Every structure is written in structure tokens, then in C-alpha cells.
C-alpha positions in Angstrom: 4.5 -12.5 -16.3 1.7 -12.7 -13.8 -1.8 -11.3 -14.5 -1.1 -8.5 -11.9 2.2 -7.7 -13.6 0.5 -7.6 -17.0 -2.2 -5.2 -15.7 0.5 -3.1 -13.9 2.3 -2.7 -17.2 -0.9 -1.7 -19.0 -1.7 0.8 -16.1 1.8 2.4 -16.4 1.3 2.9 -20.2 -2.3 4.1 -20.1 -2.7 6.2 -16.9 -0.8 9.2 -15.5 1.7 8.9 -12.6 -0.1 11.8 -10.9 -2.8 9.3 -9.8 -0.7 7.5 -7.1 -1.7 3.9 -6.5 -0.6 1.9 -3.4 -1.3 -1.7 -4.4 0.5 -3.5 -7.2 -2.4 -6.0 -7.5 -5.8 -5.5 -9.1 -9.2 -6.2 -7.5 -11.4 -9.0 -8.9 -14.2 -9.3 -6.3 -15.0 -8.4 -2.7 -17.4 -9.2 0.1 -17.8 -7.2 3.4 -14.2 -6.8 4.8 -12.5 -9.2 2.3 -11.1 -8.5 -1.1 -9.6 -10.9 -3.7 -7.2 -9.9 -6.5 -7.2 -11.2 -10.1 -4.9 -14.0 -9.1 -7.2 -15.2 -6.3 -5.2 -13.9 -3.3 -7.3 -12.7 -0.4 -6.9 -9.5 1.6 -8.6 -8.1 4.7 -9.6 -4.6 3.8 -8.7 -2.1 6.6 -8.7 0.8 4.0 -12.4 0.7 3.0 -11.8 2.5 -0.2 -10.5 5.4 1.9 -13.4 5.4 4.4 -16.1 4.7 1.9 -17.2 1.2 3.1 -18.5 1.6 6.6 -21.2 -0.9 5.6 -18.6 -3.1 3.8 -18.2 -4.3 0.2 -21.5 -5.3 -1.4 -23.8 -5.3 1.6 -26.8 -7.3 0.6 -29.2 -4.5 1.5 -27.3 -2.0 -0.6 -27.1 -4.4 -3.5 -30.8 -5.1 -3.4 -31.7 -1.4 -3.2 -29.5 -0.6 -6.2 -30.8 -3.5 -8.2 -34.4 -2.5 -7.6 -33.6 1.1 -8.7 -31.8 -0.2 -11.7 -35.0 -1.9 -12.9 -36.8 1.4 -12.7 -34.4 4.1 -14.1 -30.8 5.1 -13.7 -30.8 8.9 -14.3 -33.1 11.8 -14.9 -31.0 14.8 -13.6 -32.8 16.0 -10.5 -32.8 19.6 -11.9 -34.8 18.3 -14.9 -37.1 15.7 -13.4 -37.0 15.4 -9.6 -37.2 12.0 -7.8 -38.9 11.1 -4.6 -35.8 9.2 -3.5 -33.8 12.5 -3.5 -36.4 14.3 -1.4 -36.8 11.4 1.0 -33.0 11.2 1.5 -32.8 14.9 2.2 -35.5 14.5 4.8 -33.6 11.7 6.5 -30.3 13.6 6.5 -32.1 16.6 7.9 -33.2 14.3 10.7 -30.0 12.5 11.5 -27.5 15.3 11.3 -26.6 17.4 14.4 -28.6 20.6 15.0 -32.0 21.1 16.5 -33.3 23.6 13.9 -35.0 23.6 10.5 -32.6 22.1 8.0 -32.4 21.6 4.2 -30.2 19.3 2.2 -28.7 19.4 -1.3 -27.1 16.3 -2.9 -23.9 16.3 -5.0 -21.5 13.6 -6.2 -18.1 13.9 -4.5 -16.8 15.2 -1.2 -14.9 18.0 -2.9 -18.2 19.0 -4.5 -19.9 19.1 -1.2 -17.2 21.3 0.3 -17.2 23.7 -2.6 -20.9 24.0 -2.5 -20.9 24.6 1.3 -18.4 27.5 0.7 -20.6 28.8 -2.1 -23.7 28.7 0.2 -21.8 30.4 3.0 -20.6 33.2 0.7 -24.1 33.7 -0.7 -25.6 33.8 2.7 -23.1 36.3 4.2 -22.0 38.2 1.1 -18.4 37.8 2.3 -15.4 36.2 0.6 -13.1 35.0 3.4 -12.8 31.4 4.6 -10.6 30.1 7.4 -9.4 26.5 7.4 -7.0 24.5 9.6 -3.5 23.2 8.9 -3.5 19.5 8.2 -7.1 19.6 7.0 -8.1 17.9 3.7 -11.0 19.2 1.7 -10.5 17.9 -1.8 -8.5 18.1 -5.0 -10.5 20.7 -6.9 -9.0 24.2 -6.9 -11.1 25.5 -4.1 -10.6 22.2 -2.3 -6.8 22.4 -2.7 -6.9 26.0 -1.5 -8.7 24.9 1.7 -6.5 21.9 2.2 -3.7 22.5 4.8 -1.1 20.3 3.2 1.1 21.2 0.2 2.8 17.9 -0.8 1.4 16.2 -2.8 -2.0 17.9 -3.0 -0.9 21.5 -4.0 2.6 20.9 -5.4 2.9 22.4 -8.9 -0.8 23.4 -9.1 -0.9 27.0 -8.1 -2.0 29.7 -8.0 -5.1 29.0 -5.9 -8.3 30.9 -5.2 -7.9 33.8 -2.9 -9.4 34.8 0.4 -8.5 31.5 2.0 -6.6 31.6 5.3 -5.1 28.8 7.5 -4.5 28.6 11.2 -2.7 25.8 13.0 -4.8 22.8 14.1 -4.4 21.8 17.8 -2.1 18.7 18.0 -1.2 18.0 21.6 1.5 15.5 20.5 3.3 18.2 18.6 2.8 20.9 21.2 0.1 22.9 19.4 -2.6 23.9 21.8 -6.1 25.2 21.4 -4.8 28.5 22.7 -2.3 28.6 19.8 -5.1 28.1 17.3 -7.3 30.8 18.9 -4.3 33.2 19.0 -3.7 32.6 15.3 -7.4 33.4 14.5 -7.2 36.6 16.6 -3.9 37.5 14.9 -5.5 36.8 11.5 -8.4 39.2 12.3 -5.9 41.9 13.3 -3.4 41.5 10.5 -5.0 39.9 7.4 -8.8 40.0 7.3 -11.6 41.8 9.1 -13.9 39.2 10.7 -16.8 41.0 9.1 -15.3 39.8 5.8 -15.2 36.1 6.8 -17.9 33.9 5.4 -17.0 30.6 7.0 -14.7 28.6 9.2 -14.4 25.0 8.0 -13.1 22.3 10.3 -12.9 18.5 10.3 -14.0 17.4 13.8 -11.6 14.5 13.3 -9.0 15.2 10.6 -8.9 12.5 8.0 -5.9 12.8 5.7 -4.2 15.0 8.3 -3.8 12.1 10.7 -7.0 11.5 12.7 -6.4 14.3 15.1 -9.5 14.8 17.1 -10.5 18.5 17.5 -10.9 19.2 21.3 -14.3 20.2 22.6 -12.8 23.5 23.9 -11.8 24.4 20.3 -15.3 23.6 18.9 -16.9 25.7 21.6 -14.7 28.6 20.9 -15.2 28.3 17.2 -18.9 28.4 17.7 -18.5 31.5 19.9 -16.3 33.2 17.3 -18.8 32.4 14.5 -21.7 33.7 16.6 -19.9 36.9 17.5 -19.1 37.8 13.9 -22.0 36.1 12.0 -19.7 33.6 10.4 -20.9 30.2 9.1 -19.4 27.2 10.9 -18.9 24.3 8.5 -18.2 20.8 9.8 -16.5 18.7 7.1 -17.6 15.1 8.0 -16.7 13.5 4.6 -14.5 10.9 6.3 -15.8 11.0 9.9 -19.5 10.6 9.2 -21.9 7.6 9.2 -21.1 5.8 12.5 -17.3 5.7 12.0 -16.6 7.6 15.3 -19.2 5.7 17.4 -21.9 8.2 16.8 -23.6 9.0 13.5 -21.4 12.1 13.0 -18.3 13.2 14.9 -20.0 16.5 15.7 -22.4 14.5 17.9 -19.5 14.2 20.3 -19.6 17.9 20.9 -22.2 20.2 22.5 -21.9 22.4 19.4 -24.1 22.6 16.4 -22.5 23.5 13.0 -24.4 25.6 10.6 -23.5 23.4 7.6 -22.2 19.9 7.4 -20.6 18.2 4.4 -20.7 14.5 3.9 -19.8 11.9 1.3 -17.7 8.7 1.3 -19.7 6.1 3.3 -23.1 7.8 2.6 -23.8 5.5 -0.3 -21.8 2.4 0.4 -19.4 2.8 -2.5 -21.5 4.7 -5.0 -20.6 8.4 -5.6 -22.9 10.6 -3.5 -22.3 13.6 -1.3 -24.5 16.1 0.5 -24.6 19.5 2.3 -27.0 19.8 5.1 -27.6 22.9 7.2 -29.8 25.7 8.5 -32.6 26.2 6.1 -32.1 30.0 5.9 -28.5 29.5 5.0 -29.1 26.7 2.5 -31.7 28.9 0.8 -29.2 31.7 0.2 -28.2 30.6 -3.3 -30.4 31.7 -6.2 -32.2 29.0 -8.2 -29.7 27.3 -10.5 -26.8 28.3 -8.3 -26.5 24.8 -7.0 -26.7 21.4 -8.6 -24.8 19.1 -11.0 -25.7 16.7 -13.8 -25.1 13.6 -11.7 -26.0 15.1 -8.3 -28.4 12.9 -6.4 -28.1 10.0 -8.9 -31.0 7.6 -8.3 -28.8 4.5 -7.9 -26.6 6.3 -5.4 -29.6 7.7 -3.6 -31.1 4.2 -3.3 -27.9 2.9 -1.9 -27.8 5.7 0.6 -31.2 4.8 1.9 -30.1 1.2 2.4 -26.9 2.4 4.2 -28.9 4.4 6.7 -31.2 1.4 7.3 -28.1 -0.8 7.9 -26.5 1.6 10.3 -29.7 1.7 12.3 -30.8 -2.0 12.1 -27.3 -3.4 12.7 -26.4 -0.9 15.4 -23.2 0.2 13.7 -22.6 3.1 16.0 -22.3 0.7 18.9 -20.4 -1.7 16.7 -17.9 1.0 15.9 -17.3 1.6 19.7 -16.9 -2.1 20.3 -14.4 -2.7 17.5 -12.5 0.5 18.2 -12.1 -0.5 21.9 -10.6 -3.9 20.9 -8.3 -2.3 18.3 -7.2 0.5 20.8 -6.4 -2.1 23.5 -4.3 -4.2 21.0 -2.4 -1.1 19.8 -1.8 0.3 23.3 -0.5 -3.1 24.5 2.0 -3.2 21.6 3.0 0.5 22.2 4.2 -0.4 25.7 7.1 -2.4 24.2 7.6 -0.3 21.1 8.1 3.4 21.9 8.2 4.5 18.3 4.4 4.3 18.6 4.1 7.8 20.0 0.3 7.9 20.2 -2.9 5.9 19.7 -5.7 8.3 19.0 -9.2 8.8 17.6 -12.8 8.2 18.3 -14.8 5.0 18.0 -13.4 3.1 15.0 -11.7 6.2 13.5 -8.4 5.3 15.1 -4.7 5.9 14.1 -1.2 5.4 15.4 1.6 7.9 14.9 5.3 6.9 14.7 8.0 9.3 16.2 11.6 8.8 17.2 11.2 8.5 21.0 14.4 10.6 21.6 14.3 13.3 18.9 10.5 13.3 18.2 11.3 13.2 14.5 8.4 11.8 12.4 9.1 8.3 11.2 7.3 7.8 7.8 9.7 5.0 7.0 8.3 3.0 10.0 4.7 3.6 8.8 5.6 2.4 5.3 7.4 -0.7 6.7 4.4 -1.7 8.9 2.1 -1.1 5.9 4.3 -3.3 3.7 4.7 -6.0 6.3 0.9 -6.2 6.9 0.4 -6.5 3.2 2.5 -9.7 3.1 0.0 -11.1 5.6 -2.9 -10.0 3.4 -3.9 -6.9 5.4 -4.6 -3.6 3.6 -3.6 -0.5 5.6 -3.4 3.2 4.7 -1.0 5.8 5.9 -1.8 9.5 6.4 -0.6 12.6 8.3 1.4 15.7 7.3 4.6 13.6 7.4 3.1 10.3 6.2 4.1 8.8 9.6 0.5 7.8 10.7 -1.4 4.6 10.0 -5.2 4.9 10.0 -7.8 2.2 10.3 -10.9 2.3 8.2 -12.3 -1.3 8.3 -16.0 -1.9 7.6 -18.0 -1.7 10.7 -19.8 -4.8 9.5 -16.6 -6.9 9.7 -17.1 -10.4 11.2 -15.4 -11.0 14.6 -13.3 -13.8 13.3 -11.9 -11.7 10.4 -11.3 -8.8 12.7 -9.3 -11.1 15.1 -7.3 -12.3 12.1 -6.6 -8.8 11.1 -5.5 -7.8 14.6 -3.0 -10.7 14.6 -1.6 -9.6 11.3 -1.4 -6.0 12.5 0.5 -6.9 15.7 2.9 -9.0 13.7 3.6 -6.1 11.3 4.2 -3.7 14.3 6.7 -5.9 16.1 8.6 -7.4 13.2 
């Protein structure tokens, strides 16, 4: 029995099946866009820990920053003894996030925590219970996160009942015939049949849906959501947990729109692999919660904060926003070339390096999750890690490090094209 097989047997005996795991091999080491398993086999990582590694595995700047902090202290609990690193990171996030107004930032540990706290803040500010989310959106695996998430299987299956006052409207998806007008009509209907808009605290939206399939929310939708929120004093929350930190070619996906959210949630690539999240927003909204209403034992952990400072430095100094556009352009070109000959590729979509392909039957328009799984498995044989997503599991998304070397990116593109045409 191989080392991977031995570990797999131990995993099956020791951990629950509810934690689904794609790979049957186990990581031993990694560097930038490459990962090696315990038996020495090399993989090119186009999964990035589910969008966590925009600056790659073990970026030297991040490693150095964490090591330096490790020599000083690892934990104080910010609510007990605050740290300058936390305050400085809040200042930097206030500066780089969209919105030309006075902002404040609170740090947390996970994306789900950031989302939950954004909802808490919005409810405290407005004194209202209702929250509107979009179908296909993913906002976490906690109970409020699941309630907000617009996909039942596997995230909600068997876990109900969920918190109340959560409402869903369809997200625009041109490929599937859902228009912005459909979304707006659903919101209007919601206001007439289910909840008074004066009882809605927030509308939460991913500007590019992550788990939902990398659907880009149209500018017209974002403008109308801002208009609706302004008309009814509703807080507009942009969930940028997956789309943030240069992935889309700008620091945040909301920078692509002439719209400023009131609150923005972020996590994943914020700290280069260490657990850290944040909520940034209008100061008067962020201050709505009473002292003690926000926080967490590990929130703003000094090691993660040090890593985040290094990540922001790397994004700036290595021009990762521009790099995301360059790499995304090359990937899009390769995918669109293949799509000409293979009509099961119904769409290539996304922004910058947040790209995906969706597989549909060209005649019936039936989703083809089996094709996505086949491509994923074939790529793995060539040492390329890919992730699927989408409401039907028929989408492949690409989340490679933006720091990936050109030669390795070319190697990955060759493996991807082979997987698509085999």
C-alpha cells in the first residue's frame, strides 16, 4: 500500500464523510504555483486553496513577515491587548477598498465570520431584520451563512431549519435566460408580497459569484441595487471573500463598477494562507454595534495580520492587478480557441484571472457536470489541479496564483487544453 493509500485509509477512519475531499493524495510541500504530494509527485495548483493563494504558496515576503512576528508574540486577543499591526491593517483596508468616505474596519478569522458580522452590523445600524441575497450565491457554512447561501445541495441539505428573515431573488445569468429585469422584478415582488422594504436591513451580493459559477453581476444590476438601497435606507453589502485582492484585475471586483457598497466582506487571499477576514465600511454603519458586540478570540491574530501586510505589499510591488489581467487574457484566449471546436463549452466568463468555463449540451442546454468532472480528472493525470463549481457542478473555475511563473503557466495551459479535447 502506497503512502497516499495509507493516509487515505487513516482519513476515512478518523474524519467524517461530511468534509468532502477532492484529492486522493496528501500534500507534503509547496512553492508558489507548485505542490508536491507525500510520494514526491508534482502538481500545478490552479485551485489555490479555493482562492486563498493569490500570492502563491509560501511567498518569501509573507514567510519573512510571519517569521518576524513569530519571534515577537503569537497571540494577545485584540479585545484584551490591542496590537499596532491590527490598527495599521485596518487603516490600509480603509484606504484600498472602494468608497470615497470615512471607513472603519473590523478583523475576524473566516469568510463566514466576516459575512455574519456584516449582517449583524447592518441590523444594528438599521434596526431591521430582513436580508436579501441572490440565488447561486455562497456566503459560508455557518447557520446564517447557510441561510444566505443560494444553493441547497450540499450546503443546506439536512441542516435546517435556518435563521429567518432571509429572502432570495434570482441572480442574473444571461446564459440561462435570467435577466437583470428578472432580478429587479423579483425584488419588487418581494417588497409587495413578503417583506416591507422598511424592514430590510441589507442586500448582500457577490460582484462575481464564487461557488455559484463565476457569474459576473452586470453593472446595470449594481446600479439598480444601489438605487434601491438608497431609496429605502438599506445597507448594500459586497461579499468579496473570493473576488478580492487583485483576482479580477483590480483590487476588488467592486472597483469595476461605478457603485460604492456600504460594507465589504473579505477573507481568503487577504493573508496568503493564514486565517484572516475583515469587514470594512462606512464609519457610521461600522460603529452601530455596541462595544463587545463584535470580535472573536482569534480575530486579528498577529501572525495572520503580519501576513496580510506582506500580501498587500506584494500585490502593489509585483503589480498583481496587471498580472491578473495578463494571465486572464492568455487563459481566455486559449479557452475560446478550444471552445470553437468543442460546443459543449457553452461559455467562457469572468473578470481578469477570475475565469470559468461552463459545460452545456449544445442541443438541449442540459448542464453537463459529468464533462466537468471528466476534464478535472483528466487534468489531474497531467498534474494539474482544477476545481468545479456552479449550481449544477458543470463549471470549472481557475484560481491559480497570480505570481505563477510564465513557464509553469504555459505548462498548465497545455495540460488544460489536452484535458478539454481528450
